[in-house]
N, C-alpha and C positions, 0 to 999 in steps of 0.2 A: 608496428602492426597492432600491438596491444592497445595503444592509445586510440587507434582507429576503431577497434572493437568497442572501447568504452564510449566513444562518441556516437557510434551507430546505436548502441544500446540506449544511450540518452535520448536520441531522436525518437526511437520507438516508444520508450517509456514515457516521454513527455507527451507524445501524441495520444497514447492510451489514457494518461492521467487527465488531460484536458477533456477528452471525448467522453470518458466513462466515469469520471469522478474518483477513480482509484489513484493511488500515489505513484504508480508505475513499478512498484516492487514486484508485481507478478511477472514482469519481464526482467527486471534488473537482477533479482536474486538468482534465477537459473543461469543467466549469462555470467555473472560474477563467479559462481561456483565453478563453471567450466574453465573460465580464464584463470582463476586462482589455482586450479588443479594443474593447468598447463604451465604455470609459473613456478610450480613446485612448492606451494605453500604447505604447511603442516596439515595433514589430513584431519587432525584433531581440532584444528582451528578454522579451516577455510569456510565451513558452512556458517559458523558464528560470525566470521568476518564479513561474509557476503550479506548476511542479515543486517549487521550493524552499519555497513557501508551503504546499503540500500536505504535504510532509515535516514541516514545523513543526507543522501541525495534528495529524498522526498521533501526535506525542508525547503529546498530550492524549487523543486518541481511544483509543490503545493502552492508556494507563494505566487508563482507565475499563473498557475491555473486558477487560484482563488481570485486574483485580481481581475482576470478576464471574465470569469463567471459573475463576479460582483458588478462589473460594468454593464453586463447584459441582464442584470436583475435576477440571476439564478441562485443566489445564496440566501437561505433563510437563517439569519443570524440568531433568531430566537431558538431554533433547533440546536445550533451549535452551543449556545449558552446553557441549554438544558442538559446536554450530553457531556459537557466539558468536565465537571468534577469526576464523573465515572471514568471518562477516558483517561485522565491523568493517573488515577489510582490503578486502573487496569494496565496501563502502559508500563508503569514501574514494576508491577507484579509480573507481567509477562516477560520482561527482560531478565529479571532475577531468576525466573523459572527456567527459561530456555537455555541459559548459559550452563545449567546443570545437566542438560539432556544431551544425548548423543546426536550428532548432526544428521546421521542417516535416518534416525527416528523422526526428527523434525521434518525432513523432506517428505517422508511418507505421510505424516499426519496432515500437512497442508495439502498434499495431493488428494487425499481422500476427501477432505472437507470441501475443497474447491469443486470437485466433481459432484458432490452431494448438493451443494448450493446451486450449481448450474442446472442440474436435473430438476430440482425443485422449482426453480424459476421457469424452466422450459415447459413443464407439464402442469403446473398449478394454474388454475384460472386466476386472472388478474383481479385484485380488489382495489386497485389504485383509485383514489378519489372517493372512496366509500366510508373509510373510517376516520373519525376525528383524531387529532393528535393525542398521544397517550399522556398519562400523568407524569409528573416530575420524577416519581419513583421508578416508573418504567423506563424513562429516558436515562436515569442514572445507572440502572442495572444493564441496560443495553450498551451504554458507554463503557462500563467496566468490561463487559464481554468483548466488545469491539477493540478496546484499547489493549487488553491482554493478548487476544489472538493475533492482532495485527503486529504488535511489537515482538511477539514470539517469532513471526515468520517474515519480518522485514517488509511488510506491505503498508500502504497508507490507510487501510481500513475500508476502502470502498467495496472490497469483496464482501464485507459483512454489512456495511452501512447501507448500501444501495438496496439489497433485499429487505432490510428492516424498514427503511423509510418509504419504500415503494408501496407499502400497504396502506399508507395514510393519505390524507387530503393534500397531496403535493403533486405538482406536475413532474414528469420524468426529468425535465430540465432543472427543476428545483431540487429534486432528489440528487442528481448528479453534482450540482453546484454545492449543495450542503454537505455531501459526502466528501468532496474535495476539501472543504473548510475543516471538516473533522480530522482530515489526515494531517494537518499541520501540528496540532498538539501531540498527536501520537508520535510523529517523526521527531519533534523537538525533545520530548521526554525520553523516547527510546534511544535516540542517538546519544544524548547526554549520559544516560546510565551506562551504555555500552562503552563510552570513552572512559568513564571512571572505573568500570569493572575490569577492563582489559589492561590497565596501566602496568601491572606487575607480572604479565605473562611473558615468559622468557622466549618462547618460540615465535613471537610476532616478527613479521618481516620488517625491513627498513621502511621508513616513511609511514608508519602506522601511528595513529593516535588512539590509544586503547585498542578496541577491536575494529576501528574504522581505518580503512586503507586509503590514504589521502590521494594518490594518483587516480584511483578509480573514482573517488568522490568528485574531484575537479573535472575529469573528463566527462563523466555521465551528467553531472549537474549543468555544465556549460551548454550542452546540446539540449537537455530536457527542458530547460527554462524557455527556450525559444519555441520548441514544438508543443509545449503545454498550452500556449496561447492559441496556436493554430487548432489544436484539438478542441479547446473550449468553444471557439467560434463555430466549429463544425457541429458541436453538440446542440447548438441553438438553431441549426438549420435542418438537421436530420429529423425524421419522424420518430416519436417515442418508441414505437414498436421496433423500429430498426435499431435504435440504441440498445434495447433490451437483448435483441438477437446477437448483436456484436459483443455485448458483455458476457452472455452465456457462452459464446464460442471461445472467448478469451479464457474463461474459467476452465472449460473442458480441455483446452490445449495445455494450459499450465498444470492442471491436475494430472494429466497423463504424463507430462514431462517429469514431474516429481516422482510419480510411482514407477515409471519405467527406467529411470536413471540408474 
């Protein structure tokens, strides 16, 4: 039954990752928290393990999503190159910070932020296509912010990258594809630091690699890689306005889930 839940979570996470450019963590983290609670994991560790495991699954989800977006011409590699140094630094800092925080506080913070971002996107007039791409310094600072926040909350960064990139001269499909590409370094760095940081934690359950729970990783990743390609294909067929509405709805649902848990 638990394996089935992991597989279903991977299906939904992969679809959302490919469709919206997020890493799927917006779905994976809440599901894993609930499942880990049901499995009797330590209350002090389960939120951090859900975040770490989510980041590890996003490595696989992003790879599948990026490939499909690239084949369809949706990835701006120059944008990824500009944001990459900041993303790496931010991801390391985010993991080192979040493992010091209480898990309940982390859930509330991501819930509040997700709702704020959703409401801002919903009510702010669109400026897409009107601003030129920013300077290297702006890209670096944005990458640091995205990397830190995303690695703290176990998400692929699309929650933050999509609103940032949508202000510039990129189509919504390029925004989604580039956000998916930015999720890969966040996930790689975040997962690696979580593996190292959790090595000496005595309360970890069996089959854990640091803070990463391997059965959940394999179950979610197996399904998400398949469905990420499907989501990416849909992203290139749906209207941009519809993509934005779907993204906003996902953020509102996830934010409410964290706050009301």
